[in-house]
C-alpha positions as CSV (number, residue, x, y, z in Angstrom):
1,M,50.7,16.8,-4.7
2,R,49.0,18.0,-1.5
3,V,45.5,17.5,-2.9
4,P,45.9,13.7,-3.6
5,C,47.4,13.3,-0.1
6,A,44.5,15.2,1.4
7,I,42.0,13.0,-0.5
8,A,43.8,9.8,0.6
9,L,43.8,11.0,4.2
10,S,40.1,11.8,4.1
11,L,39.3,8.3,2.8
12,V,41.3,6.7,5.6
13,V,39.4,8.7,8.2
14,L,36.0,7.9,6.6
15,A,36.9,4.2,6.4
16,S,37.8,4.1,10.1
17,C,34.3,5.5,10.9
18,V,32.5,2.7,9.2
19,H,31.7,-0.2,11.5
20,R,29.4,-3.2,11.7
21,P,26.6,-3.1,14.2
22,T,27.2,-4.9,17.4
23,Y,25.1,-8.1,17.9
24,Q,23.1,-7.6,21.1
25,G,22.1,-11.3,21.6
26,G,18.6,-12.8,21.1
27,T,16.6,-12.7,17.8
28,F,16.6,-9.9,15.2
29,A,12.9,-9.8,14.5
30,T,9.5,-11.5,14.6
31,A,8.1,-13.1,11.4
32,P,8.0,-10.6,8.5
33,Q,4.7,-9.3,7.2
34,V,4.2,-9.9,3.5
35,L,2.7,-6.8,1.8
36,L,0.8,-6.7,-1.5
37,P,-0.3,-3.7,-3.5
38,D,-4.0,-2.8,-3.4
39,D,-5.9,-1.5,-6.4
40,R,-4.2,2.0,-5.9
41,G,-0.8,0.6,-5.3
42,Y,-0.8,1.0,-1.5
43,P,0.7,-1.8,0.5
44,T,-1.7,-4.1,2.3
45,P,-1.0,-7.2,4.4
46,L,-1.3,-10.6,2.8
47,A,-4.4,-12.2,4.2
48,A,-4.1,-15.3,6.4
49,G,-4.2,-18.4,4.2
50,Q,-3.5,-16.4,1.0
51,S,-0.6,-17.6,-1.3
52,L,1.9,-15.7,-3.4
53,S,1.7,-16.5,-7.1
54,A,4.5,-16.4,-9.6
55,G,4.8,-13.0,-11.1
56,Q,3.0,-11.3,-8.2
57,V,4.7,-8.3,-6.7
58,F,5.2,-8.1,-2.9
59,A,7.2,-6.3,-0.2
60,L,8.1,-7.2,3.4
61,E,7.7,-5.3,6.6
62,L,10.1,-6.3,9.3
63,S,10.1,-5.1,12.9
64,L,13.8,-5.3,13.7
65,Q,14.8,-5.3,17.4
66,Q,18.4,-4.7,16.4
67,P,20.3,-3.9,13.3
68,A,20.6,-6.7,10.8
69,Y,21.6,-7.5,7.2
70,V,18.5,-8.6,5.4
71,Y,18.4,-11.1,2.5
72,V,15.4,-12.4,0.6
73,L,16.2,-15.7,-1.2
74,K,14.6,-18.0,-3.7
75,R,15.5,-21.7,-3.5
76,S,14.6,-24.1,-6.3
77,G,16.2,-27.5,-6.0
78,G,19.8,-27.0,-5.0
79,V,20.0,-23.5,-6.6
80,L,19.8,-20.4,-4.5
81,D,19.2,-16.9,-5.9
82,S,19.0,-13.6,-4.2
83,L,15.9,-11.4,-4.7
84,F,17.2,-8.8,-2.2
85,P,19.7,-7.4,-2.4
86,G,19.8,-7.7,-6.1
87,A,22.9,-8.9,-8.0
88,S,24.1,-5.4,-8.6
89,D,23.3,-4.1,-5.0
90,S,25.6,-4.3,-2.1
91,D,24.7,-5.7,1.3
92,R,23.6,-3.1,3.8
93,V,22.5,-3.1,7.4
94,E,18.8,-2.2,8.2
95,G,17.1,-1.1,11.4
96,P,16.5,-1.2,14.2
97,G,12.8,-0.3,13.9
98,V,10.2,-1.1,11.3
99,V,11.7,-1.4,7.8
100,R,10.3,-2.2,4.4
101,I,12.1,-4.4,2.0
102,P,12.6,-3.2,-0.6
103,S,12.3,0.6,0.1
104,T,8.9,2.3,0.0
105,D,8.8,2.9,-3.7
106,S,9.8,-0.6,-4.9
107,W,8.4,-4.1,-5.0
108,L,9.9,-7.6,-5.4
109,R,8.5,-10.0,-7.9
110,T,7.6,-13.6,-6.9
111,P,9.6,-15.9,-9.1
112,Q,8.4,-19.1,-10.8
113,L,9.1,-22.0,-8.5
114,D,8.8,-25.7,-8.8
115,G,7.0,-27.8,-6.2
116,H,10.1,-27.9,-4.0
117,G,11.0,-24.2,-4.3
118,R,10.6,-21.7,-1.5
119,L,11.2,-18.1,-0.6
120,C,12.8,-17.1,2.7
121,V,14.2,-14.2,4.6
122,L,17.6,-14.3,6.3
123,L,18.7,-11.9,9.0
124,S,22.3,-11.7,10.0
125,A,24.6,-9.7,12.3
126,Q,27.2,-9.5,9.6
127,P,27.2,-9.5,5.8
128,L,26.8,-13.0,4.5
129,D,28.9,-14.4,1.6
130,P,26.6,-16.2,-0.9
131,T,28.1,-19.5,0.3
132,Q,26.7,-18.8,3.9
133,R,23.2,-18.2,2.7
134,H,20.7,-21.0,3.3
135,C,16.9,-21.0,2.7
136,S,15.3,-23.0,5.5
137,A,12.1,-22.9,7.5
138,H,11.9,-20.7,10.6
139,R,15.2,-21.3,12.4
140,E,17.4,-19.4,14.8
141,H,21.1,-20.1,14.5
142,M,22.2,-17.6,17.1
143,Q,25.2,-19.6,18.2
144,L,26.7,-19.5,14.7
145,N,29.3,-16.9,13.8
146,P,27.7,-14.7,12.5
147,P,24.3,-15.3,14.2
148,I,21.5,-15.9,11.7
149,Q,17.7,-16.0,11.9
150,S,15.6,-17.3,9.0
151,F,11.9,-17.3,8.0
152,Q,10.0,-19.0,5.3
153,L,7.6,-16.7,3.5
154,A,3.9,-17.2,2.8
155,P,2.9,-20.4,0.9
156,L,3.4,-20.2,-2.8
157,S,0.6,-21.2,-5.2
158,A,1.4,-23.6,-8.0
159,H,0.0,-21.3,-10.7
């Protein structure tokens, strides 16, 4: 019976080492850079004035000044879906520093959106329950608990 007790004690010690990053005040990041794959699959920045089309793959590059939980959301009418993290993935803190969403070997796919749909990025000091996630234009809600910063992504083409 000593082995199960040792395992339980190890788990308690590990759990006590896990902590959320401390919010340092101010914003989390500047606007994210949308990346598209070139002909060879290498990430290249979305050109100014260029739109994302349904089905097109993309990634984001964020320069985080402090650790943040990152969410990429799709809003269509009153329905909000998460593109990142995926439904089977757990929330995780990113940064500080330059981070790519998703990781370097993956891409997100632009969903089909109606005329009122949009894509946005949320940055938060703490994990956000799906009921706390909102897809709005560039806003800073740093006085909320938890503090949240949001960005609307590149324009989406109708095709």
